[in-house]
N, C-alpha and C positions, 0 to 999 in steps of 0.2 A: 494187554497181553504182551508177554516178552517177545521182543523181536519185531513188534509192529509199532508204528508211530500213530499217535492220535492226532487227527487234524481238526482244528477248531475253525469254523467259519467266521471270518472277521466281518464286522458291519460294513456295508457298502451302499452307495446310493443307487437306488433302482433305476435302470435305464429306461424301462418301459414308461413308468409314471413320469419321469423327467422329460422325455422327448414328446410324450403325449401332451403334457401340459404346455411344453414349448410350441408344438405344432397347433394346438387349439388356440392358444393366445396370439400367435402371429397372424392367424386368419382374423381373429377378433381385432387385432391392432390395425390391419390393413383396411378392414371395413370401417372402423372408427375413423381412420384418417380420410377415407373416401367420403364419408358423411360430413366430416368437418370441412373438407375442401369444397363440397357442394354448397354447404351453408355459407362459407366465406365468399365463394364465387357469386352466389345469389345476392348477398349483401353488396358486393362490389358492383353488380349490374344495377342495383337500385340506388347506388350512391351512398350507402349507409357507412361504409368505411371511410369515406371522405368527410362525412358529417355524422359523427356519433350521436348527436342530439336527436336525429331522426328516429332512433330506437324508442324514445319516450314520447315522440309526437303521435305515434299511431295509437288510437283509442282501443283497438282490439288486439287480438293475438297475431303476431307475426309468425307464420308457419316455419320460417327459416330458423327460428329459435330451437325448434324441435331437432333439426339436423345438427346445429351447433352443440346443443347440450348433449344429446345422445352420442354424437361423434366425439365430443371431448371426453365424456365418461369412458366410452369404449376404448379410446386411444390410451388414456391413462391406465386403465386396467390391462389392456393388452400389452403395453410396454412393460408394466411392473411383472406381470406373469411370464412374459417371454424372456426378458433379460434375467429375471430372477431364476428361472428354471435353467437357462442356458449356462450362466455364470455361477449357479449355486449360491446365490446371494440371499441370505436368510432375511435381511431387512426388506428387500423388495418383495419376497415371498410372503412375509407377514403383512406387509402393506396391502398386497393383492388380496389376501384372505380376509383382512379386516375391512377393507373397502367393499368387497363383495358381500360380506356378512352384513355391513351396514345397509346396502341396497336391499338385500333380502328382507331384513327386519322392517325397513321402510315400506316395502311392498305388502308385507304381511300386515302391518299396522293400517295401511291404507285400505286394504280389503276388509278388515274387521270393522273399521270405522265406517266405511261405506254400507256395510250390512246393518250396523246398529243405528246409524243416523240417516236412514234412507230419505226421509222427508227433507232434511237439511241439505243433503246432497242434490236432491231434486231442485230445490229452490236456488242453490248455487249454480247448477247447470243452466237453469232458465236464465238467471242473471248473466252468466258467462255468454250464452248464445245472443242474448239481446245487445249486449255491449259490442259483439262482433257484427251484429245486424247494423248497428249504427255506423260502423267503420267499413261497411261493405265496399264502397267506392274508393276508400282511401288507400288500399293496397291490393295490387293484382293477385298476389299469392293468397291472401285472405279471401278474396273474391272467389278464386278458383276453389279453395277448400270448402267454402260455404255452398257453392254450387254442386260440388261433388257429394257433399253430405245430403243435401236436399234431393238430389237425383237418385242417390243410392237407397235412402230410407223412404222415398216417396212422401216427403213432408215439406212444410212451408212455415218458416219461423220457429220460434221456440214453443209456443202454444197454438199457433195458428197463423194464417195469412195477415191478420190485423197487426201482428207484431212489426210488420214492415212500415207502420206509421212512425216508428222510431227513427227511420232513416230519412234524412232531409230530401232525398230525391224521390222517395216513394210515398211520403205522407200525403194525407188527403186535404191539408189546409188550403184555404183559398189563396194564400200568399205564396203558395208553391208554384213557380213558373216552369218546372221541369216537365218534360213530355211523359215522364214515367210517373207522374202524380196519380195516386190511387191505383197503382199497379204492383206488380211483384216481379222478381227476377225470372228469367226464362226457365231456371231450374225448378221452379215451382209448378210448371205446366205439365199437364198429362200429355205424354208424347204420343203422337199418332204413328203407329208402326209403318204406315204407308208413306210417311214423309221422308224423303231422301235428304233434304236440306233442313237444317235446324232453324226454326223460327224464333229468333231472339226477342221479337216484339209480341209474343203470344200472351204475355201478362199484362199488357197495357190496358189501363181503365177497367180491370176486372173487379175492383173493389169499389166501383162507384155505387152509390145508393140505389141506382136503378137495377143493378144486377143482384138478383136474390141469391142467398147462400146455396140453395138447391141447384141453381143454375151454374154457380161457381165450381161445384164438384165435378161437372162435366169437362171443365177446362183446366183447373188447377187442383193440386193437392190441398185438402183443407185440414189435414191432421198436423199437429206440431211435432217437431223433431224429437223433443224430449220423450213424449209418449211412444213414438215409433222406435226410438233407441232402446227404450225399456222393453218393448215387445220383441225387438230383434235379440236382445240379451236372453229373454226367456225362451225363445225359439232355438237359440244356439247355445244354450247353457252348457251342454256337455262338451262341445268344441271349445268354447271360451275357457271352461274349467280345465279341460285337458291341456290347453296352451299354457295357462298360468302354472299348473302343476309341473308340466315339462320344464318350463323356465326355472322354477324353484328347485327341482331336482338337479338340474344342470348346475345351478349356482352352488347347491350344497356339495355336489360332486367336485367341483372346482376348489371349493374351501378345503374339503377332506384331502384332496390330491396335493394341494399346496402345503397343508400342515404335515402330511405324511413325508413329503420331500424335505421339509424343515427338520423333522425328527431324524431322518436318515443323515442329513448333513451334520447335525449335532452329534449323532453317534459316531460318525467317522471322525470328527474332530476330537471328540473325547478319546477315542481309540489312539489316535496319533499322539495326543498329549500324554496318555498313559504309556505308550511305547517309548516316547522320548524320555520320560522319567525313568522307565526300566533301563533303557539303554545307558543313561548317565550313571545310574547306580550300579549296574552289573558289568559294564565294560569300560567306560571312561575312568571312573573313580578307581578301580583296582589297577588299571594300567599305569597310572601316575606313580605310585610307589614302586612298581616293577621297573619303570624307566629309570627312576632315581637310583634304584639299587644296581642297575646294570652298568650305568655310566660312572665314570670316576668323579671324585669330589670336585675336581677342577672343572668338570663339565656340567655340574648341576645348574649353572646359570644359563646353560645352552639347550634347555629342554624344548623340544620343538624344532631344533635345527635339523639340517638335512642328515646329520649323522645318526639320527634316531629313527631311520626308516624301518628297521625290523619290528620294534614295538608297534609303530603306527600301522604297519601291514598286518600285525596280529589283531589289532583293534578292528580295522575294517574287514578283516576276514570274518570276524565275529558278526559284523553288520550284515555281510553277504550271506552268512549262515542263518541269520534270523529271517531275512527277506531274499530268498533265491531269486 
């Protein structure tokens, strides 16, 4: 309409998405650094950092690996997302979204494979637990993890108490001089609520041939941890599924937020590039012939000298007119 100016909204980077992504990732970054620091501290206490070969000497799983790997991944993701959002760095934002997408697809593939190959997963879990049973006394962190699992799920061994024959301290061979021979760890014992002090010797001699299996049930847990774990999953299926769906949605939301921020940054850069081209074509290029026509022939070689202030002021007045 005459007498009214039309205003066009130029592309800009959304502050809400930018600082939400920044705040979320800085928390993620700090937590990852904390996990990583705990893992490195635990390795330092066990002397692993001074002797790297100790990492391969342990026959079972070193739980510290969980802290190091999870902390490292969280730190890398948090750094890329935090700095990428704050500095509007498209490379870091793309790295963040691709890395997060890779983790999401690995989780999805693991869930599908675990559902399709349930029997194979069960066999691998039995093998994994038995390998850790063998190394029960080799690492204090692994020992605490096994004790926690057996107490939490009220189980003993992978398939049953006899799996502790795989451990050199608990097997029932005649050549075993250990006092724990034919026994099980205290975490296999059925706890008496009336006991105030934990009896760490409650599992001694419990698997001797003189002790019947029915009698064992009154003193120790006779079910295997694999079966108890499967039962726990079935009983808490809704909660477990809800946690995994929540994590997946959070990952998808992070990917979409990062990609949206990348699109905004590219749109702003494209707009600035277009504006620069328009500025050169419509302001700088017409100004040069005007300058050459206003100065004398003997001053043509001095274009850009201080004597050409009025044309330059005209040019930058146009700049201020475009961007008040």
